[in-house]
C-alpha positions as CSV (number, residue, x, y, z in Angstrom):
1,X,18.0,21.5,3.8
2,X,18.0,17.9,2.6
3,X,15.5,16.9,5.2
4,X,13.1,19.7,4.1
5,X,13.4,18.7,0.5
6,X,12.7,15.0,1.3
7,X,9.7,15.9,3.4
8,X,8.4,18.1,0.6
9,X,8.8,15.3,-2.0
10,X,7.1,12.8,0.4
11,X,4.2,15.2,1.0
12,X,3.7,15.8,-2.7
13,X,3.7,12.0,-3.4
14,X,1.2,11.4,-0.6
15,X,-1.1,14.2,-2.0
16,X,-1.0,12.6,-5.5
17,X,-1.8,9.1,-4.2
18,X,-4.6,10.3,-2.0
19,X,-6.0,12.6,-4.7
20,X,-6.4,9.6,-7.0
21,X,-8.6,7.8,-4.4
22,X,-12.3,8.1,-4.4
23,X,-13.7,10.0,-1.4
24,X,-15.5,8.0,1.3
25,X,-19.2,8.7,1.4
26,X,-22.0,7.7,3.7
27,X,-24.5,5.1,2.4
28,X,-27.4,7.4,1.9
29,X,-25.5,10.1,0.0
30,X,-23.8,7.5,-2.2
31,X,-27.0,5.6,-3.0
32,X,-29.0,8.9,-3.7
33,X,-26.2,10.2,-6.0
34,X,-26.4,7.0,-8.1
35,X,-30.1,6.4,-8.2
36,X,-31.2,5.8,-11.8
37,X,-27.9,6.9,-13.2
38,X,-26.4,5.2,-16.3
39,X,-23.1,3.3,-16.2
40,X,-21.3,6.3,-17.8
41,X,-22.7,8.7,-15.1
42,X,-21.7,6.3,-12.3
43,X,-18.2,5.9,-13.7
44,X,-17.9,9.7,-13.8
45,X,-19.2,10.1,-10.3
46,X,-17.8,7.1,-8.4
47,X,-14.8,6.2,-10.6
48,X,-13.7,2.8,-11.8
49,X,-15.1,-0.1,-9.7
50,X,-12.8,-2.7,-8.2
51,X,-14.5,-5.5,-10.2
52,X,-17.5,-5.9,-12.5
53,X,-19.8,-9.0,-12.4
54,X,-21.6,-9.2,-15.7
55,X,-22.3,-12.9,-15.6
56,X,-26.0,-12.1,-15.7
57,X,-26.7,-9.4,-18.3
58,X,-30.0,-8.6,-16.6
59,X,-28.2,-7.8,-13.4
60,X,-24.7,-6.3,-13.8
61,X,-22.9,-5.5,-10.5
62,X,-20.1,-3.0,-10.1
63,X,-18.2,-3.7,-6.9
64,X,-16.5,-1.0,-5.0
65,X,-14.2,-1.7,-2.0
66,X,-14.2,0.5,1.1
67,X,-16.1,3.3,-0.7
68,X,-19.0,3.8,1.8
69,X,-19.6,3.9,5.5
70,X,-22.5,3.4,7.9
71,X,-23.3,6.7,9.7
72,X,-24.6,5.0,12.9
73,X,-21.6,2.8,13.4
74,X,-19.0,4.9,11.6
75,X,-17.6,1.7,10.1
76,X,-16.5,1.3,6.6
77,X,-18.4,-1.1,4.3
78,X,-15.9,-3.6,3.0
79,X,-17.9,-3.8,-0.2
80,X,-20.6,-1.8,-2.0
81,X,-22.3,-3.3,-5.0
82,X,-23.9,-1.0,-7.5
83,X,-26.6,-3.0,-9.4
84,X,-27.5,-2.1,-13.0
85,X,-30.3,-3.3,-15.2
86,X,-31.0,-2.5,-18.9
87,X,-33.3,0.5,-19.3
88,X,-35.9,1.1,-22.0
89,X,-33.2,3.2,-23.7
90,X,-30.9,0.2,-24.0
91,X,-28.4,1.6,-21.5
92,X,-27.5,0.2,-18.1
93,X,-29.2,2.1,-15.2
94,X,-28.7,1.8,-11.4
95,X,-31.6,-0.2,-9.8
96,X,-30.1,-0.9,-6.4
97,X,-27.0,-0.2,-4.2
98,X,-26.1,-3.0,-1.8
99,X,-23.8,-2.5,1.2
100,X,-21.9,-5.5,2.5
């Protein structure tokens, strides 16, 4: 019985850890989902980025690690940069998604 309990606890822990991870998406789906979205909408959809580069206020980049993949090669992109620029409403809006 102890083995079954340990396996159950390990399975539940794995489910919680994996559930907190953002799902992997192909490049096209990810880019289309974020097109023209605000920073708040991107945060809700894609989650918290690994890092944010806001050294240039005209071009803010949110960096996601291992979040997207190339359909043709089936390889994970080590980095995906979501590029924002200020919109006429004063909010940041996605203007580009760069896969590295």
